[in-house]
N, C-alpha and C positions, 0 to 999 in steps of 0.2 A: 923724654919719654923712653922707657925701655920696651923692647919688643917682648911680647909674650911667647913663651916656648909652646910649641904645639903639644897638646896633651896626648899621651899614649892612648890608643884606642881601648876602650873598656870592653872586655869580652862579654858576649851575650850570656845572660843568665835567665833561664826560663822563669816566667812569673809564678809558676807553681812549685818552684824549687824550695820547698819548706819541709823539713829542716835541712839547711845547708851547713855542712860541717866546715869548720875552719880551725886554724891553730893546731893545738895538740891533738884534738880528736881527728882532724884530717890527716895529720902525720901518722898517727897510730893506725888509722884505717888503711892508708896506702901501704904501710909496712906489713899489715896483716894480709892484704891482697897479694903482695909480693911473696910473702912466706908461704901462703897457701899454694901459690903457683909453683914454687920450688918443690914443695913436698909432693904435690900432685904429679909433677913431671918426674920426680925421682923415685917415688914409691911404686912398688908393685907387690902384690901378695905373694908370699913365699908358698910354693906348692911342693908336695912330695914328688920325688922322681917317679915317672911312670903315670902320674895322674894328670888330668887336664889342668892347665893354669887357671887360677881364679881371676875374676874381674879386677881391673885396676881400681884403685881408690879414686872416687869421683867427688871432689870437694868444691869444684868451681863450675857454675853454669853461666854461659855467655849468651847474650842476645835476648831480644824480646820474646821470641817464640819459646825458647828453651826455659826461660825463667817462668813464663806464664804456665807452661805445661807442668813444671815442677811444683808451683804453688797450688795448682788445681789438684794435683795428686796428693797434696797434704804434706809435702816436705817442708822442713823448717830450716832456718838459717838467718842470714842477714842479707838484705838486698841493697845494692848501691846503684844509684842512678847518675848518669852524666847530667850536669847542670845546664848544658847548652843544647839540648835536643829540640829541634824545630822541624816540623810542627809538633806541638805537645800532645796531640791526639795519638801519636805513635805509642806512647807508653802511659797515657793517662789512666788506663784501666788497672795497671799493676799496683799503684798505691792502695786502691780500694780493695783489691784481693789481699794485699798484705795486712791491711787493718782487719779484714774479716777473719783471717787465719791467725792473727796475733804475731805476725812476723815483723821484726823491726826493719825499718828502711831509712835511708838518708840519701841526700844528694851531695856529691862530693866535688868533682872537678870536670873540666871539659872532656868530651868524648875521646879525644886523642890521648890525653893523660891517663884516662881510665883504662884504655886499651894497653898503653905502655906499662901500666902498673902490673899487669899479669903477663908481661913479655910477649905481647902480640904486636904485629906491625900494623894491624887494622884498628880503627877506632871502635869503641864499644859504647852502646847506649845504656845498657843495664847489665849487671852481673849479680849472681847470687852465690854467697859462700855458705856451704853446708857446714854444720858443726863438725869439728875434727873427730875421728873415731876415738872411742874410749881407750884408756890405757889397758883395760882388761883384754882388748883385742890385740894380742901379741902376734908377732910374725911379720910385721911390716919391715921391709928391708929396702935399701937402695940398690942400685945396679951392681955395686961391688959386693953385695951380700952383707953389709954392715947394718946393724939395727938402727931404726929411726925413732925409737921410743922417746928419747930426750927431746927431739924436735917436735914430736906430736904433743908432748906435755907443755912445751913452750907455746905451741900454737893454741892449745886449749886455753891457757892463761890469757893470751893476747885476744883471743876470740871473746872470752867472757868480759874482759875490760871494755872492748869496743861495743859489745852488745849492751852492757850496763850504761855506758855513756850515751848511746843513742836513745835508749829507753828513758833515761833521765831528762834529756833535752827535747824529747819529741812531744809536740803539743797534742797528739791524738792517741798515743799509746798509754 
């Protein structure tokens, strides 16, 4: 008789985690979250000398309260949930809001990995990615003063691909 190897512990997945992204869709989503985080941290609006600086580009909403507030205000984007939130009542109201507003949502990975995707040291239960600004909105620069238009265009393409994939595979949208 051979001894059975102890199985690795299976991570907890919430029973309401539907649609749960995996494979290529998961990789694209995590890459998009990382790219949005980089652009949000690096971009600032260019202002003329002597005038007040404009507000920074805000593409990423973190946390249950902030995402709920954004959805109630009518903002659009993509909502990503952590698949291991317990108790599920913490964010059970957000998918309903998303369906009412027509905002695509998906469950992706554990809280720790979701927080790590946007370069945070803390876990995140839910995040919302706003659509990138249009290319007609010129003037976005990084801290060195270089234009970020190419990055914004790449971000728009990735955002549209992920949104299309989620809408195609989602049972309720």
